[in-house]
N, C-alpha and C positions, 0 to 999 in steps of 0.2 A: 075520230081522234083529231084534235086541234093541232096545226102546225106551230102554234105559238110555244107549246111545250115540248117540242121535238129536241131531244138531246142527243140521240144517236141514231143513225140510219145505216143499214147494211150496205146502201149504195155508195155513200159518201163518207162514212165514218162519224167521228165526234163533230157535233155541230156547236160552234161557239155562240153563246147568248150574249147579247149586250148587257153590261153590267149596269145596274141601276145605281144611280148616285144617292146616297142617303144624305138628307139634310139633318144635320145635328141641331136639335132644339136646345138652344143655350138658355139656361135658367139663370137670368140676371134679376137683381133686387132693385126696386125703385130707390132705396136709400143709398146705394152705392157701396155697401158693405159686402165683403166676401163672408161666406159662412164656412166654419170647419165643423163637420159632422162626424160622428163615430158610427161605424156600421159593422155588425157582426153577421147579420142575417145572410144565409146562403154561403157562408165562408167557413163552415165547420168550426165556429167558435173563435176564429182568429179575428182580431180587431183590425180595422182599416179606417184611416181618417180621409175623409172626402172634403176637397176644397171646391165649393160650389159658389157660382155667381161671377166667375170671371168672363169678361167679354172676349170672346175668341177672335173678334175682329181686330181688337185694339192690341192684344197681346198674343204672343206665340206660346201656345200651351205646352208644347213639347220642350221647348227651351225653358220655360218657367218651371216644369216638372223636373227637369234634369238639375236645374239649380237647387230646387228644394231638396230632392233625393240626395245630392252630394252633401249639402249643408246638414241634413238630418242624419246621414250615414245609414239609410234605409232605402228599401226597394220601393217600387211603386209603378204606376202606369197612368196613361190618359185614355179614358173611355167615355165616349159620349159627351164631350165638353166638360167633363169632371176630372180633376186630378185626384187620383188615389194614392196614399202613401201608407205603406205598411206601419203597424205599431199603433200605440196610443200615447203619444206625447204632444197633445194638442197645445200646451203652453209654449213649448219650444217651437212648434210649427207657427203659431201666432206671432212669436217675436220675429221669426225669420221673414214672414209676410209683411209685418209692419216695418221692418228695416228696409223691404223693397217698396216702400211707400204705398202699401194697401191698407185700406180700412177693414178691419177684420173683427167678426164676432164669433164667439164659440156657441154653436147651437146644439140643442139636444142634450141628453144626459150623460 
């Protein structure tokens, strides 16, 4: 048995493992455009809009997501460097992002 995987010991109790820091692979595009994608896979048929291509070192994704969600009046989240917004109103989302001075393309069907 390896000590690296030890989680609990009867002598000392629960053993804290150092948490591994995950590096988020940010998907940015060379043309500088953000992409708005629609995704339903793995969501029980519910549609979600994904905003892909934001440089997370230049922009605060959580603050940007909060602004988008409040203007859209819909829920959402930030996962793995991608902003997810519930629903399927990509034209409205594009208008909001363009008002925030982003170059935006609608990707996918």
